[in-house]
A tleap script that builds the chain and sets N, CA, C and O, in Angstrom:
source leaprc.protein.ff14SB
mol = sequence {
  NMET GLU GLY SER SER SER PRO GLU PRO GLN
  ARG GLY LYS ALA ARG ILE ASP LEU ARG TRP
  ILE PRO LEU GLY ALA GLY GLY THR GLY PHE
  VAL ARG MET ASN GLY ARG ALA TYR GLU ALA
  LEU ARG SER ARG LEU GLU ARG ARG ARG PRO
  LEU ALA LEU TYR HIE THR ALA LEU GLU VAL
  HIE ALA PRO GLU GLY ARG PHE VAL ILE GLU
  ASN ALA TRP PRO SER PRO ASP ARG ASP THR
  SER SER ARG GLY VAL VAL VAL GLU GLY PRO
  VAL PHE ASP ARG ARG ILE ALA ARG PHE ARG
  VAL PHE ARG TYR GLU VAL ARG CARG
}
set mol.1.N position { 6.825 13.026 -20.446 }
set mol.1.CA position { 8.082 12.464 -19.997 }
set mol.1.C position { 9.223 13.306 -20.561 }
set mol.1.O position { 9.088 13.968 -21.590 }
set mol.2.N position { 10.319 13.261 -19.874 }
set mol.2.CA position { 11.523 13.933 -20.341 }
set mol.2.C position { 11.957 13.313 -21.664 }
set mol.2.O position { 11.548 12.200 -21.993 }
set mol.3.N position { 12.769 14.019 -22.413 }
set mol.3.CA position { 13.267 13.492 -23.677 }
set mol.3.C position { 13.991 12.175 -23.490 }
set mol.3.O position { 14.672 11.972 -22.485 }
set mol.4.N position { 13.849 11.299 -24.434 }
set mol.4.CA position { 14.466 9.973 -24.339 }
set mol.4.C position { 15.785 9.979 -25.091 }
set mol.4.O position { 15.891 10.525 -26.189 }
set mol.5.N position { 16.786 9.364 -24.483 }
set mol.5.CA position { 18.074 9.251 -25.162 }
set mol.5.C position { 18.126 7.988 -26.011 }
set mol.5.O position { 19.057 7.795 -26.793 }
set mol.6.N position { 17.111 7.123 -25.853 }
set mol.6.CA position { 17.069 5.873 -26.613 }
set mol.6.C position { 16.439 6.115 -27.974 }
set mol.6.O position { 15.498 6.900 -28.088 }
set mol.7.N position { 16.942 5.454 -29.004 }
set mol.7.CA position { 16.345 5.618 -30.332 }
set mol.7.C position { 14.975 4.957 -30.389 }
set mol.7.O position { 14.658 4.090 -29.575 }
set mol.8.N position { 14.168 5.376 -31.359 }
set mol.8.CA position { 12.853 4.757 -31.569 }
set mol.8.C position { 13.056 3.295 -31.964 }
set mol.8.O position { 14.035 2.970 -32.636 }
set mol.9.N position { 12.147 2.414 -31.558 }
set mol.9.CA position { 12.315 0.998 -31.899 }
set mol.9.C position { 12.181 0.772 -33.398 }
set mol.9.O position { 11.456 1.487 -34.090 }
set mol.10.N position { 12.889 -0.228 -33.878 }
set mol.10.CA position { 12.785 -0.595 -35.284 }
set mol.10.C position { 11.428 -1.241 -35.526 }
set mol.10.O position { 10.809 -1.762 -34.599 }
set mol.11.N position { 10.978 -1.206 -36.742 }
set mol.11.CA position { 9.686 -1.789 -37.094 }
set mol.11.C position { 9.617 -3.242 -36.615 }
set mol.11.O position { 10.518 -4.038 -36.879 }
set mol.12.N position { 8.522 -3.575 -35.898 }
set mol.12.CA position { 8.330 -4.921 -35.403 }
set mol.12.C position { 9.026 -5.209 -34.081 }
set mol.12.O position { 8.894 -6.308 -33.541 }
set mol.13.N position { 9.771 -4.230 -33.550 }
set mol.13.CA position { 10.476 -4.423 -32.281 }
set mol.13.C position { 9.832 -3.546 -31.210 }
set mol.13.O position { 9.194 -2.537 -31.510 }
set mol.14.N position { 10.014 -3.952 -29.967 }
set mol.14.CA position { 9.469 -3.204 -28.840 }
set mol.14.C position { 10.575 -2.868 -27.855 }
set mol.14.O position { 11.636 -3.492 -27.847 }
set mol.15.N position { 10.303 -1.864 -27.021 }
set mol.15.CA position { 11.261 -1.450 -26.002 }
set mol.15.C position { 10.487 -0.901 -24.809 }
set mol.15.O position { 9.441 -0.273 -24.977 }
set mol.16.N position { 11.001 -1.137 -23.610 }
set mol.16.CA position { 10.398 -0.578 -22.398 }
set mol.16.C position { 11.472 0.197 -21.656 }
set mol.16.O position { 12.547 -0.333 -21.376 }
set mol.17.N position { 11.181 1.449 -21.338 }
set mol.17.CA position { 12.096 2.288 -20.565 }
set mol.17.C position { 11.475 2.550 -19.206 }
set mol.17.O position { 10.289 2.868 -19.115 }
set mol.18.N position { 12.270 2.419 -18.142 }
set mol.18.CA position { 11.837 2.750 -16.797 }
set mol.18.C position { 12.272 4.177 -16.517 }
set mol.18.O position { 13.447 4.513 -16.666 }
set mol.19.N position { 11.332 5.016 -16.114 }
set mol.19.CA position { 11.623 6.424 -15.808 }
set mol.19.C position { 11.526 6.646 -14.310 }
set mol.19.O position { 10.550 6.232 -13.684 }
set mol.20.N position { 12.523 7.293 -13.728 }
set mol.20.CA position { 12.520 7.676 -12.324 }
set mol.20.C position { 12.334 9.190 -12.290 }
set mol.20.O position { 13.159 9.934 -12.821 }
set mol.21.N position { 11.251 9.640 -11.665 }
set mol.21.CA position { 10.901 11.059 -11.644 }
set mol.21.C position { 10.888 11.506 -10.182 }
set mol.21.O position { 10.239 10.857 -9.362 }
set mol.22.N position { 11.576 12.584 -9.828 }
set mol.22.CA position { 11.553 13.042 -8.434 }
set mol.22.C position { 10.112 13.223 -7.943 }
set mol.22.O position { 9.280 13.793 -8.649 }
set mol.23.N position { 9.826 12.748 -6.754 }
set mol.23.CA position { 8.483 12.833 -6.194 }
set mol.23.C position { 8.006 14.279 -6.165 }
set mol.23.O position { 8.698 15.154 -5.644 }
set mol.24.N position { 6.840 14.528 -6.715 }
set mol.24.CA position { 6.246 15.857 -6.716 }
set mol.24.C position { 6.682 16.739 -7.867 }
set mol.24.O position { 6.276 17.899 -7.932 }
set mol.25.N position { 7.496 16.228 -8.780 }
set mol.25.CA position { 7.956 17.042 -9.910 }
set mol.25.C position { 6.761 17.503 -10.741 }
set mol.25.O position { 5.897 16.701 -11.092 }
set mol.26.N position { 6.718 18.762 -11.045 }
set mol.26.CA position { 5.651 19.291 -11.885 }
set mol.26.C position { 4.347 19.519 -11.155 }
set mol.26.O position { 3.358 19.902 -11.780 }
set mol.27.N position { 4.310 19.297 -9.858 }
set mol.27.CA position { 3.073 19.464 -9.094 }
set mol.27.C position { 3.068 20.743 -8.285 }
set mol.27.O position { 3.889 21.636 -8.498 }
set mol.28.N position { 2.132 20.819 -7.355 }
set mol.28.CA position { 1.975 22.012 -6.524 }
set mol.28.C position { 2.868 22.005 -5.296 }
set mol.28.O position { 2.962 23.016 -4.600 }
set mol.29.N position { 3.512 20.907 -5.021 }
set mol.29.CA position { 4.362 20.797 -3.847 }
set mol.29.C position { 3.731 19.986 -2.731 }
set mol.29.O position { 4.421 19.601 -1.787 }
set mol.30.N position { 2.425 19.716 -2.816 }
set mol.30.CA position { 1.721 18.944 -1.789 }
set mol.30.C position { 2.293 17.537 -1.677 }
set mol.30.O position { 2.569 17.063 -0.575 }
set mol.31.N position { 2.471 16.866 -2.816 }
set mol.31.CA position { 2.990 15.499 -2.821 }
set mol.31.C position { 4.427 15.484 -2.316 }
set mol.31.O position { 4.796 14.633 -1.508 }
set mol.32.N position { 5.228 16.415 -2.786 }
set mol.32.CA position { 6.634 16.487 -2.361 }
set mol.32.C position { 6.736 16.734 -0.858 }
set mol.32.O position { 7.527 16.081 -0.177 }
set mol.33.N position { 5.940 17.675 -0.331 }
set mol.33.CA position { 5.971 18.003 1.087 }
set mol.33.C position { 5.570 16.786 1.938 }
set mol.33.O position { 6.241 16.466 2.919 }
set mol.34.N position { 4.489 16.120 1.563 }
set mol.34.CA position { 4.038 14.966 2.333 }
set mol.34.C position { 5.000 13.791 2.207 }
set mol.34.O position { 5.211 13.056 3.172 }
set mol.35.N position { 5.582 13.609 1.029 }
set mol.35.CA position { 6.583 12.565 0.850 }
set mol.35.C position { 7.803 12.798 1.716 }
set mol.35.O position { 8.330 11.865 2.323 }
set mol.36.N position { 8.252 14.042 1.774 }
set mol.36.CA position { 9.415 14.366 2.611 }
set mol.36.C position { 9.094 14.180 4.093 }
set mol.36.O position { 9.930 13.694 4.854 }
set mol.37.N position { 7.883 14.566 4.503 }
set mol.37.CA position { 7.479 14.393 5.903 }
set mol.37.C position { 7.442 12.902 6.248 }
set mol.37.O position { 7.942 12.492 7.296 }
set mol.38.N position { 6.858 12.104 5.379 }
set mol.38.CA position { 6.790 10.661 5.606 }
set mol.38.C position { 8.196 10.063 5.685 }
set mol.38.O position { 8.489 9.284 6.592 }
set mol.39.N position { 9.058 10.422 4.744 }
set mol.39.CA position { 10.416 9.868 4.717 }
set mol.39.C position { 11.222 10.333 5.927 }
set mol.39.O position { 12.036 9.570 6.447 }
set mol.40.N position { 11.015 11.567 6.388 }
set mol.40.CA position { 11.717 12.053 7.581 }
set mol.40.C position { 11.320 11.234 8.803 }
set mol.40.O position { 12.172 10.848 9.604 }
set mol.41.N position { 10.031 10.974 8.942 }
set mol.41.CA position { 9.549 10.175 10.066 }
set mol.41.C position { 10.047 8.731 9.973 }
set mol.41.O position { 10.547 8.168 10.947 }
set mol.42.N position { 9.901 8.152 8.794 }
set mol.42.CA position { 10.300 6.760 8.590 }
set mol.42.C position { 11.809 6.566 8.820 }
set mol.42.O position { 12.228 5.607 9.469 }
set mol.43.N position { 12.611 7.486 8.281 }
set mol.43.CA position { 14.064 7.359 8.433 }
set mol.43.C position { 14.481 7.538 9.892 }
set mol.43.O position { 15.420 6.895 10.361 }
set mol.44.N position { 13.782 8.406 10.593 }
set mol.44.CA position { 14.101 8.585 12.016 }
set mol.44.C position { 13.778 7.311 12.797 }
set mol.44.O position { 14.561 6.884 13.646 }
set mol.45.N position { 12.619 6.702 12.509 }
set mol.45.CA position { 12.234 5.453 13.172 }
set mol.45.C position { 13.224 4.330 12.870 }
set mol.45.O position { 13.502 3.486 13.721 }
set mol.46.N position { 13.756 4.335 11.636 }
set mol.46.CA position { 14.701 3.299 11.212 }
set mol.46.C position { 16.161 3.683 11.482 }
set mol.46.O position { 17.079 2.934 11.145 }
set mol.47.N position { 16.365 4.847 12.087 }
set mol.47.CA position { 17.700 5.341 12.430 }
set mol.47.C position { 18.641 5.363 11.219 }
set mol.47.O position { 19.724 4.778 11.238 }
set mol.48.N position { 18.202 6.038 10.195 }
set mol.48.CA position { 19.008 6.180 8.977 }
set mol.48.C position { 18.804 7.578 8.408 }
set mol.48.O position { 17.933 8.321 8.862 }
set mol.49.N position { 19.600 7.927 7.425 }
set mol.49.CA position { 19.449 9.219 6.753 }
set mol.49.C position { 18.230 9.185 5.848 }
set mol.49.O position { 17.928 8.138 5.274 }
set mol.50.N position { 17.517 10.302 5.700 }
set mol.50.CA position { 16.384 10.340 4.759 }
set mol.50.C position { 16.872 10.125 3.324 }
set mol.50.O position { 17.956 10.577 2.954 }
set mol.51.N position { 16.077 9.444 2.540 }
set mol.51.CA position { 16.413 9.150 1.147 }
set mol.51.C position { 15.569 9.999 0.209 }
set mol.51.O position { 14.496 10.472 0.583 }
set mol.52.N position { 16.052 10.188 -0.990 }
set mol.52.CA position { 15.270 10.867 -2.023 }
set mol.52.C position { 14.146 9.921 -2.456 }
set mol.52.O position { 14.359 8.714 -2.576 }
set mol.53.N position { 12.964 10.464 -2.688 }
set mol.53.CA position { 11.824 9.655 -3.103 }
set mol.53.C position { 11.516 9.937 -4.566 }
set mol.53.O position { 11.619 11.072 -5.032 }
set mol.54.N position { 11.133 8.878 -5.284 }
set mol.54.CA position { 10.866 8.988 -6.709 }
set mol.54.C position { 9.530 8.362 -7.071 }
set mol.54.O position { 9.033 7.459 -6.397 }
set mol.55.N position { 8.978 8.861 -8.133 }
set mol.55.CA position { 7.788 8.331 -8.771 }
set mol.55.C position { 8.313 7.564 -9.990 }
set mol.55.O position { 9.305 7.975 -10.593 }
set mol.56.N position { 7.673 6.478 -10.352 }
set mol.56.CA position { 8.155 5.707 -11.503 }
set mol.56.C position { 7.113 5.627 -12.597 }
set mol.56.O position { 5.914 5.743 -12.346 }
set mol.57.N position { 7.583 5.431 -13.799 }
set mol.57.CA position { 6.711 5.225 -14.948 }
set mol.57.C position { 7.430 4.322 -15.944 }
set mol.57.O position { 8.653 4.371 -16.080 }
set mol.58.N position { 6.660 3.512 -16.626 }
set mol.58.CA position { 7.194 2.695 -17.718 }
set mol.58.C position { 6.768 3.346 -19.021 }
set mol.58.O position { 5.596 3.673 -19.208 }
set mol.59.N position { 7.710 3.530 -19.907 }
set mol.59.CA position { 7.414 4.044 -21.241 }
set mol.59.C position { 7.595 2.874 -22.202 }
set mol.59.O position { 8.705 2.373 -22.385 }
set mol.60.N position { 6.503 2.450 -22.808 }
set mol.60.CA position { 6.511 1.281 -23.679 }
set mol.60.C position { 6.436 1.751 -25.129 }
set mol.60.O position { 5.508 2.461 -25.516 }
set mol.61.N position { 7.418 1.350 -25.918 }
set mol.61.CA position { 7.431 1.624 -27.361 }
set mol.61.C position { 7.149 0.298 -28.047 }
set mol.61.O position { 7.916 -0.653 -27.905 }
set mol.62.N position { 6.068 0.233 -28.780 }
set mol.62.CA position { 5.672 -0.990 -29.477 }
set mol.62.C position { 5.271 -0.626 -30.901 }
set mol.62.O position { 5.063 0.548 -31.204 }
set mol.63.N position { 5.162 -1.612 -31.765 }
set mol.63.CA position { 4.730 -1.307 -33.130 }
set mol.63.C position { 3.380 -0.584 -33.160 }
set mol.63.O position { 3.103 0.176 -34.089 }
set mol.64.N position { 2.537 -0.819 -32.142 }
set mol.64.CA position { 1.215 -0.183 -32.099 }
set mol.64.C position { 1.267 1.264 -31.618 }
set mol.64.O position { 0.286 1.993 -31.763 }
set mol.65.N position { 2.385 1.689 -31.052 }
set mol.65.CA position { 2.505 3.062 -30.577 }
set mol.65.C position { 3.308 3.161 -29.292 }
set mol.65.O position { 3.928 2.195 -28.848 }
set mol.66.N position { 3.284 4.342 -28.711 }
set mol.66.CA position { 3.997 4.628 -27.460 }
set mol.66.C position { 2.962 4.724 -26.344 }
set mol.66.O position { 1.935 5.386 -26.494 }
set mol.67.N position { 3.243 4.056 -25.217 }
set mol.67.CA position { 2.339 4.051 -24.080 }
set mol.67.C position { 3.133 4.351 -22.820 }
set mol.67.O position { 4.267 3.895 -22.675 }
set mol.68.N position { 2.544 5.117 -21.906 }
set mol.68.CA position { 3.183 5.403 -20.626 }
set mol.68.C position { 2.293 4.821 -19.535 }
set mol.68.O position { 1.093 5.094 -19.485 }
set mol.69.N position { 2.893 4.015 -18.663 }
set mol.69.CA position { 2.170 3.374 -17.572 }
set mol.69.C position { 2.806 3.886 -16.284 }
set mol.69.O position { 4.008 3.729 -16.071 }
set mol.70.N position { 1.989 4.500 -15.424 }
set mol.70.CA position { 2.545 5.053 -14.197 }
set mol.70.C position { 1.727 4.639 -12.987 }
set mol.70.O position { 0.527 4.377 -13.074 }
set mol.71.N position { 2.408 4.590 -11.870 }
set mol.71.CA position { 1.787 4.307 -10.588 }
set mol.71.C position { 1.762 5.638 -9.851 }
set mol.71.O position { 2.815 6.230 -9.618 }
set mol.72.N position { 0.575 6.120 -9.480 }
set mol.72.CA position { 0.480 7.462 -8.914 }
set mol.72.C position { -0.561 7.539 -7.812 }
set mol.72.O position { -1.449 6.694 -7.698 }
set mol.73.N position { -0.421 8.578 -7.008 }
set mol.73.CA position { -1.414 8.886 -5.992 }
set mol.73.C position { -2.690 9.294 -6.708 }
set mol.73.O position { -2.617 9.938 -7.755 }
set mol.74.N position { -3.850 8.945 -6.184 }
set mol.74.CA position { -5.084 9.308 -6.878 }
set mol.74.C position { -5.344 10.811 -6.855 }
set mol.74.O position { -5.005 11.499 -5.893 }
set mol.75.N position { -5.941 11.300 -7.917 }
set mol.75.CA position { -6.371 12.692 -7.965 }
set mol.75.C position { -7.620 12.834 -7.115 }
set mol.75.O position { -8.302 11.848 -6.837 }
set mol.76.N position { -7.922 14.052 -6.704 }
set mol.76.CA position { -9.072 14.233 -5.818 }
set mol.76.C position { -10.427 13.913 -6.461 }
set mol.76.O position { -11.380 13.578 -5.757 }
set mol.77.N position { -10.519 14.012 -7.779 }
set mol.77.CA position { -11.820 13.720 -8.389 }
set mol.77.C position { -11.959 12.234 -8.698 }
set mol.77.O position { -10.967 11.507 -8.755 }
set mol.78.N position { -13.179 11.798 -8.893 }
set mol.78.CA position { -13.455 10.377 -9.113 }
set mol.78.C position { -13.547 10.024 -10.596 }
set mol.78.O position { -13.922 8.904 -10.944 }
set mol.79.N position { -13.210 10.969 -11.469 }
set mol.79.CA position { -13.275 10.727 -12.912 }
set mol.79.C position { -12.026 9.987 -13.364 }
set mol.79.O position { -11.148 10.567 -14.002 }
set mol.80.N position { -11.951 8.705 -13.031 }
set mol.80.CA position { -10.750 7.928 -13.315 }
set mol.80.C position { -10.531 7.698 -14.803 }
set mol.80.O position { -9.387 7.586 -15.243 }
set mol.81.N position { -11.599 7.625 -15.587 }
set mol.81.CA position { -11.434 7.345 -17.019 }
set mol.81.C position { -10.700 8.478 -17.737 }
set mol.81.O position { -9.975 8.220 -18.698 }
set mol.82.N position { -10.868 9.721 -17.296 }
set mol.82.CA position { -10.191 10.840 -17.958 }
set mol.82.C position { -8.680 10.799 -17.742 }
set mol.82.O position { -7.931 11.386 -18.522 }
set mol.83.N position { -8.223 10.111 -16.686 }
set mol.83.CA position { -6.791 9.997 -16.398 }
set mol.83.C position { -6.212 8.677 -16.876 }
set mol.83.O position { -5.016 8.440 -16.708 }
set mol.84.N position { -7.030 7.809 -17.469 }
set mol.84.CA position { -6.536 6.536 -17.976 }
set mol.84.C position { -6.277 5.504 -16.900 }
set mol.84.O position { -5.431 4.628 -17.076 }
set mol.85.N position { -6.993 5.590 -15.781 }
set mol.85.CA position { -6.800 4.652 -14.670 }
set mol.85.C position { -7.283 3.265 -15.090 }
set mol.85.O position { -8.404 3.102 -15.572 }
set mol.86.N position { -6.416 2.269 -14.897 }
set mol.86.CA position { -6.793 0.885 -15.214 }
set mol.86.C position { -7.008 0.055 -13.964 }
set mol.86.O position { -7.694 -0.966 -14.019 }
set mol.87.N position { -6.434 0.470 -12.827 }
set mol.87.CA position { -6.645 -0.243 -11.563 }
set mol.87.C position { -6.285 0.683 -10.407 }
set mol.87.O position { -5.423 1.551 -10.540 }
set mol.88.N position { -6.954 0.490 -9.272 }
set mol.88.CA position { -6.629 1.200 -8.043 }
set mol.88.C position { -6.305 0.162 -6.970 }
set mol.88.O position { -6.773 -0.974 -7.048 }
set mol.89.N position { -5.521 0.536 -5.986 }
set mol.89.CA position { -5.185 -0.391 -4.918 }
set mol.89.C position { -4.827 0.339 -3.649 }
set mol.89.O position { -4.633 1.554 -3.670 }
set mol.90.N position { -4.733 -0.386 -2.524 }
set mol.90.CA position { -4.396 0.238 -1.240 }
set mol.90.C position { -2.917 0.601 -1.164 }
set mol.90.O position { -2.067 -0.124 -1.681 }
set mol.91.N position { -2.616 1.719 -0.520 }
set mol.91.CA position { -1.236 2.137 -0.321 }
set mol.91.C position { -0.630 1.413 0.871 }
set mol.91.O position { 0.500 0.930 0.791 }
set mol.92.N position { -1.348 1.334 1.951 }
set mol.92.CA position { -0.779 0.771 3.178 }
set mol.92.C position { -1.541 -0.457 3.652 }
set mol.92.O position { -0.939 -1.499 3.914 }
set mol.93.N position { -2.845 -0.346 3.761 }
set mol.93.CA position { -3.655 -1.421 4.321 }
set mol.93.C position { -5.023 -1.402 3.640 }
set mol.93.O position { -5.621 -0.339 3.471 }
set mol.94.N position { -5.505 -2.554 3.258 }
set mol.94.CA position { -6.795 -2.641 2.563 }
set mol.94.C position { -7.949 -2.050 3.367 }
set mol.94.O position { -8.909 -1.539 2.791 }
set mol.95.N position { -7.861 -2.118 4.688 }
set mol.95.CA position { -8.959 -1.608 5.525 }
set mol.95.C position { -9.111 -0.096 5.438 }
set mol.95.O position { -10.212 0.421 5.628 }
set mol.96.N position { -8.030 0.622 5.155 }
set mol.96.CA position { -8.137 2.080 5.064 }
set mol.96.C position { -8.193 2.569 3.615 }
set mol.96.O position { -8.256 3.774 3.371 }
set mol.97.N position { -8.172 1.654 2.666 }
set mol.97.CA position { -8.186 2.024 1.248 }
set mol.97.C position { -9.499 2.676 0.823 }
set mol.97.O position { -9.570 3.243 -0.267 }
set mol.98.N position { -10.529 2.612 1.646 }
set mol.98.CA position { -11.786 3.290 1.285 }
set mol.98.C position { -11.600 4.800 1.255 }
set mol.98.O position { -12.394 5.510 0.638 }
set mol.99.N position { -10.549 5.301 1.922 }
set mol.99.CA position { -10.216 6.718 1.868 }
set mol.99.C position { -9.259 6.930 0.691 }
set mol.99.O position { -8.229 6.261 0.606 }
set mol.100.N position { -9.586 7.846 -0.209 }
set mol.100.CA position { -8.796 8.064 -1.422 }
set mol.100.C position { -7.324 8.349 -1.131 }
set mol.100.O position { -6.458 7.971 -1.919 }
set mol.101.N position { -7.033 9.001 -0.027 }
set mol.101.CA position { -5.655 9.357 0.290 }
set mol.101.C position { -4.783 8.127 0.534 }
set mol.101.O position { -3.557 8.218 0.482 }
set mol.102.N position { -5.409 6.976 0.800 }
set mol.102.CA position { -4.663 5.737 1.042 }
set mol.102.C position { -4.803 4.759 -0.123 }
set mol.102.O position { -4.769 3.545 0.078 }
set mol.103.N position { -4.962 5.285 -1.343 }
set mol.103.CA position { -5.024 4.436 -2.532 }
set mol.103.C position { -4.055 4.978 -3.589 }
set mol.103.O position { -3.662 6.144 -3.554 }
set mol.104.N position { -3.691 4.125 -4.500 }
set mol.104.CA position { -2.874 4.536 -5.634 }
set mol.104.C position { -3.633 4.180 -6.904 }
set mol.104.O position { -4.597 3.414 -6.875 }
set mol.105.N position { -3.189 4.743 -8.007 }
set mol.105.CA position { -3.767 4.433 -9.318 }
set mol.105.C position { -2.660 3.958 -10.245 }
set mol.105.O position { -1.538 4.461 -10.189 }
set mol.106.N position { -2.970 3.008 -11.080 }
set mol.106.CA position { -2.091 2.647 -12.189 }
set mol.106.C position { -2.766 3.222 -13.421 }
set mol.106.O position { -3.906 2.878 -13.733 }
set mol.107.N position { -2.059 4.093 -14.114 }
set mol.107.CA position { -2.636 4.795 -15.272 }
set mol.107.C position { -1.934 4.384 -16.552 }
set mol.107.O position { -0.740 4.083 -16.566 }
set mol.108.N position { -2.705 4.381 -17.625 }
set mol.108.CA position { -2.154 4.132 -18.957 }
set mol.108.C position { -2.568 5.274 -19.851 }
set mol.108.O position { -2.221 5.292 -21.032 }
savepdb mol mol.pdb
quit
């Protein structure tokens, strides 16, 4: 995550920061390209200007440590434990979620 402007929590206190990260930041461009294509189509159908798309993450500071929880597109491999995946779900419709491209991961 980018540097935090918030101070570290005091002993016994917790804090949660919401991070907004531009879609595809730090990647190969595949996610950014597909996100822009989707948003261009969607905005045209809705007769509006295309919007910037973001990926989100929660940064949790607790007495037990710092944890980052993010919602992300699944990686191509099925080794979910190496990425800290705690749950997967459908992106659009449960019937097509059997295809990895239509699922998301929540990672810790």
